[in-house]
N, C-alpha and C positions, 0 to 999 in steps of 0.2 A: 206684464200679464203673460201667463204661459199657455192659456187656452187659445184654440183657434176654431172659429165658427165662420164658415164661408158659405156653405150650402145648407138648406134645411134638411133635417133628419126625417126619415119616412114617418115616424110617429108624430112629430111636430106638424108635418104637412097634413097628415090625416086629421088631426085636431082642427087645424085651420079650415079644412074642407068641410068639417062637420058643423061649423058655425053658419049662421044665416048668410045666404049669398045675395039676397035681394035688397040690401041696404048699403048706403055709402060706408066706406071704411077709409081709415087713414093708416099709413104705415110709417112708424118711426124708424128711421135708418141711422145707425151709428156705424161708421166705417173707419177702420185703421188700415192704411196702405202699407204694403211691403216697401222696403227701401228700393229694391230692384224688382221689376216685374218678373214673374216666373211662369213663362208659357210652356206648354208641352213641347217636347223635342221635335215633334212633327209639324208644329205650327209655323206659319210664314214669318212670324215675329220672334221666334225662338232665337236666342243669340244676339238680338238687338239690345242696345244699351238703353232700355226704357225703365223709367221709375214706375213704382206702383201707381202714382198719380197720373202718369202718362197713359198707362194701361186703362185706368178708370175713365179717363177722358175718351179713349177709344170705345169703351163700353157705352158711355153716354151718347156718343155720336151714332153708334149703330142701333142702340135700343131706344133712343129718344123718339124716333118717328112711330115706333110700335106703341110706346107708352102714350103718346098723344092720340094715336088712332083708337085706343081702347078707352079714352076719356080721362086719362091720368093727368094730374096737375101737381105742381110742387106748391104747397101752401105755406111752408116755412123752410128757410135755409139759414143757417148761421154758423159762426165759427166757434169751435170748442175753446174754452178757456181753462177751466179746472173743475175737479169733482169736489163738491162741498160735503155731500153725504154719499158714501159708497167707497168702493176700492180706490185707494189713492194712486194706484199704478195705472188706472185707465186713462187713456187719451184717445181722441177721435180726430181724424183728418177731415171727415165729411159728416155733417149732421143735418138731416133734413126730414121733413114729413111730406110724404106723397099721398095725395087723395085720389081715390078711385070711385066712380059712380056706384059701384057695388063690388062685392067680393068676386063675382063672376068675371068682371073686367080684369081683375088682378090675375085670376086663373087663366084667362084668355092670353094675357101678356106672357106669363111664364111657360105656357105650352105652345106659343107661336114658334114656328120653325125658324124664322129669322132671328127671333129673340134668343132661341137656344144656341144659335151660332154666335151671337154677340156675347153671351154669358162667359165665354172663354176668357174675354178681356177682364171681366170682373174677377174671375177665379185667379187670373194671373196677377191682378192688382192687390187683392185683399189679403191682409195678414189675419185679421179677425173682424167680426162685425156682429151687430145685433139688428134684428128686423122684428119689430113688435107691432102686431095688429091692434089698432085702436078703434073704438066706435066714437064718431064725432058727437060732440055735445055743445050746447050753447056756452059761450064764455060768460063772463060776468065780473063782478067786483069782489067776490069773496071766494074762499077756498072750498066751501061745503056744498 
């Protein structure tokens, strides 16, 4: 894959913010790590021999308490195996669905001062990613 998606683009974020904020949401996360973390030159961890996975663990340690405080939970986590329908060159190192009590909680997370400090680890870790907002629905036995 030659594309790189790490942070939301302004237009995409504006669409997200225009959707209802008072209902539960789930966020599908697909993340591919860099082989080696890529911190900004002025960061304390710049020059350290960290993998992208190491940097992502740092992101989780620092952002986790904020995620919990806003009411976030992980409702699904699994290991990527293969693409059956879609681009055959896609692979993901982290696959999970995060649930938030409402979109406002997600916005509170991403605008929190401490979260904004932690996100440098995610930026250093991630080669590319997908973050897809979903509206929860009841499961069932059928597809329709």
